[in-house]
C-alpha positions as CSV (number, residue, x, y, z in Angstrom):
1,M,-77.5,-0.8,63.0
2,S,-76.5,-0.4,66.6
3,Y,-73.0,0.7,67.7
4,L,-71.2,-0.2,70.9
5,V,-70.3,3.0,72.8
6,R,-67.1,2.5,74.8
7,L,-65.8,4.9,77.3
8,E,-62.0,5.3,77.6
9,R,-60.5,5.6,81.1
10,Q,-60.0,9.3,80.7
11,A,-63.6,9.8,79.7
12,E,-64.8,7.9,82.8
13,R,-62.7,10.2,85.0
14,D,-64.0,13.3,83.3
15,L,-67.6,12.2,83.9
16,R,-67.1,12.4,87.7
17,R,-66.9,16.2,87.6
18,P,-70.0,17.7,86.0
19,P,-73.2,18.4,87.9
20,P,-76.1,15.8,87.7
21,P,-78.1,17.8,85.0
22,V,-75.1,17.8,82.7
23,L,-74.4,14.1,83.4
24,R,-78.0,13.3,82.3
25,A,-77.6,15.3,79.1
26,V,-74.3,13.5,78.3
27,D,-75.8,10.1,79.1
28,A,-78.7,10.8,76.7
29,E,-76.3,11.9,74.0
30,L,-74.1,8.8,74.4
31,T,-77.2,6.5,74.3
32,A,-78.3,8.2,71.1
33,M,-74.9,7.7,69.6
34,A,-75.5,3.9,69.7
35,N,-78.0,4.4,67.0
36,N,-76.6,7.3,65.1
37,P,-72.9,8.1,65.7
38,S,-73.1,11.3,63.6
39,P,-76.1,13.3,64.9
40,P,-76.8,16.9,63.8
41,G,-74.2,19.3,65.3
42,T,-71.3,16.9,65.0
43,L,-68.0,18.4,63.8
44,K,-64.9,16.7,62.5
45,L,-61.8,17.4,64.6
46,R,-58.9,19.2,62.9
47,G,-55.1,19.0,63.5
48,R,-53.5,16.2,65.5
49,E,-56.9,14.7,66.5
50,G,-58.1,14.8,62.9
51,E,-59.5,11.3,62.8
52,G,-62.2,12.1,65.5
53,W,-65.4,13.9,66.0
54,R,-66.9,16.2,68.6
55,I,-70.4,17.2,69.7
56,R,-71.4,19.8,72.2
57,V,-73.6,19.1,75.2
58,G,-74.2,22.5,76.9
59,R,-70.8,23.9,77.8
60,Y,-69.1,20.5,77.4
61,R,-67.8,18.6,74.4
62,I,-67.8,14.9,73.8
63,L,-64.8,13.8,71.8
64,Y,-65.0,10.4,70.0
65,R,-63.9,8.2,67.2
66,V,-66.1,5.9,65.1
67,D,-65.0,2.5,63.8
68,D,-67.7,1.6,61.3
69,G,-66.2,-1.8,60.5
70,A,-66.4,-2.9,64.2
71,K,-69.5,-0.8,65.0
72,V,-67.7,0.8,67.9
73,V,-67.8,4.5,69.1
74,S,-64.8,5.2,71.4
75,V,-65.3,8.2,73.7
């Protein structure tokens, strides 16, 4: 079961800032999400963003939503 990982415009902008080693780690995590959108270490967001999830990559966090019906992960 493969998911489509879709980057929102803000996520694309945010990915211009980190150094190359962090970008490689984030890219590896996003690629892995295509096969498993809930890897170990994933936490459900609380509050206003309660429908989403987050996972840490070093000092950074990837915030995303999963649509199981459409098989899409929106970052």
